[in-house]
C-alpha positions as CSV (number, residue, x, y, z in Angstrom):
1,M,8.5,-2.4,-35.4
2,S,9.1,1.3,-35.6
3,A,10.1,3.6,-32.8
4,A,6.5,5.0,-33.0
5,A,5.4,2.1,-30.8
6,K,4.4,3.1,-27.3
7,L,3.3,1.4,-24.2
8,I,-0.4,1.8,-23.2
9,A,-1.9,0.5,-20.0
10,D,-5.4,0.5,-18.5
11,I,-4.7,0.2,-14.8
12,G,-7.5,-1.0,-12.5
13,G,-7.5,-2.0,-8.8
14,T,-7.4,-5.8,-9.7
15,N,-5.8,-6.0,-13.2
16,A,-3.5,-3.9,-15.3
17,R,-3.9,-4.3,-19.1
18,F,-0.7,-3.6,-20.9
19,A,-0.3,-3.4,-24.7
20,L,1.6,-1.6,-27.4
21,A,0.1,1.0,-29.7
22,R,1.3,1.6,-33.3
23,D,-0.6,3.7,-35.9
24,G,-3.6,3.6,-33.6
25,R,-3.6,-0.2,-33.4
26,V,-3.5,-2.2,-30.2
27,E,-1.0,-5.1,-30.1
28,H,0.6,-7.5,-27.6
29,L,-2.3,-7.2,-25.1
30,T,-1.3,-8.7,-21.7
31,V,-3.2,-8.7,-18.4
32,L,-1.2,-8.6,-15.2
33,P,-2.6,-8.8,-11.7
34,T,-1.8,-5.5,-9.9
35,G,-1.4,-7.3,-6.6
36,D,1.6,-9.3,-8.0
37,Y,3.7,-6.1,-8.4
38,K,4.8,-3.5,-5.9
39,T,4.8,-0.6,-8.3
40,L,3.5,0.4,-11.7
41,Q,7.1,0.5,-12.9
42,D,7.6,-3.1,-11.9
43,A,4.6,-4.2,-13.8
44,A,5.5,-2.2,-16.8
45,R,9.0,-3.6,-16.9
46,A,7.6,-7.2,-16.6
47,F,5.4,-6.5,-19.7
48,L,8.3,-4.9,-21.6
49,A,10.6,-7.8,-20.8
50,K,8.3,-10.2,-22.6
51,L,8.3,-8.3,-25.9
52,P,10.6,-9.3,-28.8
53,A,14.1,-7.9,-28.5
54,D,13.8,-5.7,-31.6
55,I,10.8,-3.7,-30.3
56,K,11.9,-0.4,-28.9
57,V,9.4,1.5,-26.7
58,T,10.2,5.0,-25.6
59,R,6.8,6.5,-24.9
60,G,3.8,5.6,-22.7
61,A,0.2,6.5,-22.1
62,I,-1.6,5.2,-19.0
63,D,-5.0,5.5,-17.5
64,M,-5.8,5.2,-13.8
65,A,-8.9,4.8,-11.8
66,G,-9.0,8.1,-9.9
67,P,-8.4,11.8,-10.4
68,V,-5.2,12.9,-12.2
69,T,-4.5,16.4,-11.1
70,G,-0.7,16.6,-10.7
71,D,2.5,14.7,-10.8
72,T,1.7,12.3,-8.0
73,V,-1.0,9.8,-8.8
74,H,-2.8,7.4,-6.4
75,L,-4.6,4.4,-7.8
76,T,-8.1,3.9,-6.3
77,N,-8.5,0.4,-4.7
78,S,-4.7,-0.3,-4.9
79,G,-1.6,0.5,-3.1
80,W,0.1,1.9,-6.2
81,S,1.2,5.5,-6.0
82,F,3.8,7.1,-8.2
83,S,5.3,10.3,-9.5
84,I,4.8,10.6,-13.3
85,A,8.2,12.2,-13.8
86,Q,9.9,9.5,-11.8
87,A,8.1,6.7,-13.6
88,R,9.0,8.2,-16.9
89,A,12.7,8.4,-15.9
90,E,12.8,4.9,-14.5
91,L,11.2,3.4,-17.6
92,G,13.6,5.4,-19.9
93,F,10.7,7.0,-21.7
94,T,10.8,10.4,-23.4
95,D,7.2,11.0,-22.7
96,L,4.6,9.5,-20.3
97,K,1.0,10.7,-20.2
98,V,-1.4,9.7,-17.4
99,V,-5.1,10.3,-17.7
100,N,-8.2,9.3,-15.8
101,D,-9.6,5.9,-16.9
102,F,-13.0,7.2,-18.0
103,A,-11.4,10.0,-20.0
104,A,-9.3,7.4,-21.8
105,A,-12.5,5.3,-22.5
106,A,-14.3,8.4,-23.8
107,L,-11.4,9.2,-26.2
108,G,-11.8,5.7,-27.6
109,I,-15.4,6.2,-28.7
110,P,-14.6,8.0,-32.0
111,L,-12.2,5.1,-32.9
112,L,-14.8,2.4,-32.5
113,A,-15.8,0.3,-35.5
114,P,-19.6,0.1,-36.3
115,S,-19.5,-3.5,-35.2
116,D,-18.3,-2.3,-31.7
117,C,-21.7,-0.7,-30.9
118,V,-25.4,-1.7,-30.8
119,K,-27.8,1.1,-31.5
120,I,-30.6,1.3,-28.9
121,G,-33.7,2.9,-30.5
122,R,-33.9,5.5,-33.2
123,G,-31.9,8.6,-34.0
124,T,-29.1,9.6,-36.4
125,P,-25.9,11.2,-35.3
126,I,-24.7,14.6,-36.7
127,E,-21.1,14.4,-37.8
128,H,-18.7,16.0,-35.2
129,G,-21.7,16.8,-33.0
130,P,-21.0,16.7,-29.2
131,I,-21.0,13.2,-27.7
132,G,-21.9,12.1,-24.2
133,V,-20.4,9.1,-22.6
134,I,-21.9,7.4,-19.6
135,G,-20.7,4.2,-18.0
136,P,-22.2,2.2,-15.1
137,G,-19.7,-0.2,-13.7
138,T,-17.9,-0.1,-10.4
139,G,-19.0,3.5,-10.3
140,L,-20.7,5.8,-12.8
141,G,-18.5,7.6,-15.2
142,V,-19.6,10.6,-17.3
143,A,-17.6,12.5,-19.9
144,T,-18.2,14.7,-22.9
145,L,-16.4,14.7,-26.3
146,T,-16.3,17.8,-28.3
147,F,-14.7,18.3,-31.8
148,A,-12.6,21.4,-32.2
149,A,-9.5,22.3,-34.2
150,G,-9.7,19.1,-36.2
151,R,-9.7,16.7,-33.3
152,W,-11.8,15.2,-30.6
153,M,-11.2,16.5,-27.1
154,V,-12.5,15.0,-23.9
155,L,-14.1,17.1,-21.1
156,P,-13.9,14.9,-18.0
157,G,-16.1,15.5,-15.0
158,E,-17.8,13.9,-12.1
159,G,-21.3,13.7,-13.5
160,G,-21.9,10.4,-11.8
161,H,-22.2,12.3,-8.5
162,A,-24.9,14.6,-9.8
163,T,-28.2,14.3,-7.8
164,L,-30.3,11.3,-8.9
165,P,-33.7,12.4,-10.2
166,A,-37.0,10.6,-9.7
167,A,-39.5,10.3,-12.6
168,T,-42.2,8.2,-10.8
169,R,-43.6,7.8,-7.3
170,E,-41.9,4.5,-6.9
171,E,-38.6,6.0,-7.7
172,S,-39.3,8.9,-5.3
173,A,-40.0,6.4,-2.5
174,I,-36.8,4.5,-3.3
175,I,-34.7,7.8,-3.3
176,D,-36.3,8.8,0.0
177,I,-35.1,5.6,1.6
178,L,-31.6,6.0,0.1
179,R,-31.5,9.6,1.3
180,D,-32.2,8.4,4.9
181,R,-29.2,6.1,4.5
182,F,-26.7,8.2,2.5
183,G,-27.8,11.8,2.8
184,H,-27.1,13.0,-0.7
185,V,-28.3,10.5,-3.3
186,S,-26.2,10.7,-6.4
187,A,-26.9,8.9,-9.7
188,E,-24.0,6.5,-8.8
189,R,-25.9,5.4,-5.7
190,A,-28.3,3.6,-8.0
191,L,-26.5,3.3,-11.4
192,S,-23.4,1.2,-10.6
193,G,-22.6,-2.2,-9.3
194,Q,-23.1,-1.1,-5.7
195,G,-26.1,0.9,-7.0
196,L,-27.8,-2.3,-8.0
197,Q,-27.4,-3.6,-4.5
198,N,-28.7,-0.3,-3.1
199,L,-31.8,-0.5,-5.4
200,H,-32.4,-4.1,-4.4
201,W,-32.3,-3.2,-0.7
202,A,-34.4,0.0,-1.1
203,L,-37.1,-1.6,-3.2
204,A,-37.5,-4.4,-0.7
205,Q,-38.0,-1.6,2.0
206,V,-40.6,0.1,-0.2
207,R,-42.5,-3.2,-0.6
208,G,-42.1,-4.1,3.0
209,I,-40.5,-7.4,2.4
210,V,-37.3,-9.1,3.7
211,A,-34.8,-9.9,0.9
212,P,-31.3,-11.4,1.5
213,P,-28.4,-9.2,0.4
214,L,-27.2,-10.1,-3.1
215,T,-24.2,-9.0,-5.2
216,D,-24.8,-7.1,-8.4
217,H,-23.9,-10.3,-10.4
218,E,-26.4,-12.3,-8.4
219,I,-29.1,-9.7,-9.0
220,T,-28.5,-9.6,-12.8
221,A,-28.3,-13.4,-13.0
222,A,-31.6,-13.9,-11.1
223,A,-33.3,-11.2,-13.2
224,L,-32.3,-12.8,-16.5
225,A,-33.2,-16.3,-15.3
226,G,-36.7,-15.0,-14.2
227,S,-36.1,-16.7,-10.8
228,D,-36.7,-13.6,-8.6
229,M,-39.4,-11.0,-9.4
230,L,-37.7,-8.4,-7.1
231,C,-34.4,-8.7,-9.0
232,G,-36.3,-8.4,-12.2
233,R,-37.9,-5.2,-11.1
234,V,-34.5,-3.9,-9.9
235,I,-33.1,-4.4,-13.4
236,D,-36.1,-2.6,-15.0
237,L,-35.7,0.3,-12.6
238,F,-32.0,0.4,-13.3
239,C,-32.6,0.7,-17.1
240,D,-35.4,3.3,-16.6
241,M,-33.4,5.5,-14.3
242,L,-30.3,5.2,-16.5
243,G,-32.5,6.5,-19.4
244,T,-33.5,9.5,-17.4
245,V,-29.9,10.3,-16.4
246,A,-28.6,9.7,-19.9
247,G,-31.4,11.9,-21.3
248,N,-30.4,14.7,-18.9
249,L,-26.8,14.4,-20.1
250,A,-27.9,14.6,-23.8
251,I,-30.2,17.5,-23.3
252,T,-27.6,19.4,-21.3
253,L,-24.9,18.9,-23.9
254,G,-27.0,19.1,-27.0
255,A,-25.4,15.7,-27.8
256,S,-26.3,15.6,-31.5
257,G,-23.4,13.1,-32.0
258,G,-25.1,10.6,-29.7
259,I,-24.9,9.1,-26.2
260,F,-22.6,6.1,-25.8
261,L,-23.0,3.7,-22.9
262,I,-20.0,1.8,-21.7
263,G,-19.1,-0.1,-18.4
264,G,-19.2,-3.6,-17.2
265,I,-22.9,-3.9,-16.2
266,L,-24.8,-3.3,-19.5
267,P,-23.1,-6.0,-21.6
268,R,-24.3,-8.6,-19.0
269,I,-27.9,-7.6,-19.6
270,A,-27.6,-6.5,-23.2
271,D,-30.7,-8.3,-24.6
272,R,-33.0,-7.1,-21.8
273,F,-31.6,-3.6,-21.9
274,A,-32.3,-3.4,-25.6
275,V,-36.1,-3.9,-25.0
276,S,-36.2,-2.0,-21.6
277,G,-37.7,1.3,-20.8
278,F,-34.3,3.0,-21.3
279,R,-35.0,4.6,-24.6
280,G,-38.5,5.8,-23.7
281,R,-37.2,7.4,-20.6
282,F,-34.3,8.9,-22.6
283,E,-36.7,10.7,-24.9
284,D,-39.3,11.6,-22.3
285,K,-38.5,15.3,-21.7
286,G,-41.9,16.8,-22.0
287,R,-42.0,19.8,-24.4
288,L,-38.4,18.9,-25.5
289,S,-39.2,15.2,-26.4
290,D,-39.2,16.1,-30.1
291,Y,-35.7,17.5,-29.6
292,M,-34.5,14.2,-28.0
293,R,-35.9,11.8,-30.6
294,P,-33.1,12.4,-33.2
295,I,-30.3,11.9,-30.7
296,P,-29.1,8.3,-31.0
297,T,-28.0,6.0,-28.2
298,Y,-25.5,3.2,-28.5
299,L,-24.4,0.3,-26.3
300,V,-20.6,-0.2,-26.7
301,T,-19.7,-3.8,-27.0
302,H,-15.9,-3.3,-27.4
303,D,-13.9,-5.0,-24.7
304,N,-11.7,-2.0,-23.8
305,P,-12.3,1.3,-25.5
306,A,-9.9,2.9,-23.0
307,L,-7.0,1.2,-24.8
308,L,-8.2,2.6,-28.1
309,G,-8.3,6.0,-26.5
310,L,-4.8,5.7,-25.2
311,A,-3.5,4.4,-28.5
312,G,-4.8,7.5,-30.2
313,L,-3.6,9.9,-27.5
314,D,-0.9,12.3,-28.9
């Protein structure tokens, strides 16, 4: 393997996914529990030690859950904290790039194969038009991709913490209850794993019923099984409200290249999501609904677009 091979790693609070990148391809994917290693460098060395002896790796690109604003990086939900310069020196790399995890995932979107996405509803992308990326998972990530100077560039942000809008009286009542609990109600308060739990609790309050607390996995499982009407309505609300928020992102960006949905929740409910109210809500922008209809929306089914993004990172 040539010297062009570089280490790439998608670092989460529970697992670190290490791989090699060469010519944009991802190879030697290995998942290591972060709790088994004291530092990033220890985990990286463990991965590198398992590679064939003739493979030389002198560069790296890593994404982390949390903001990356300087040389010192702290991993959210883990004890790992490191200096980028020190880690580069200890690993013997000539270059080590560290980016936010959602920024890396967004950079992977243009590298997806057609089979890595499922189109939701109508619309046709305009080549090199702005792209919006939104991802309900542990939190709610939001990013923008723009094409300039012959390449895609990511504009990271914290759009998941924008104020959650209500499109119906039922949603207004739910948001009122969440506001009493949290103060500011961001989109992430409803459109994430914890958000599903918040919606479940708040909808029970609106309906005046007592419902046992459930995890997001329990809520989605009960909804798909048809065993709990409250959970079913929670999933419908989740899809509807995500449509409104994704539509706001699209109309703000002029996202003629499309909106791509990633994250861990939607693949679990993919069939229900495809026939949900998401697309109707996405297009429902009053006088600008005609503007919204040509903008396509896609559910990303690729296991880890972040690794693709890191592989393509110069």
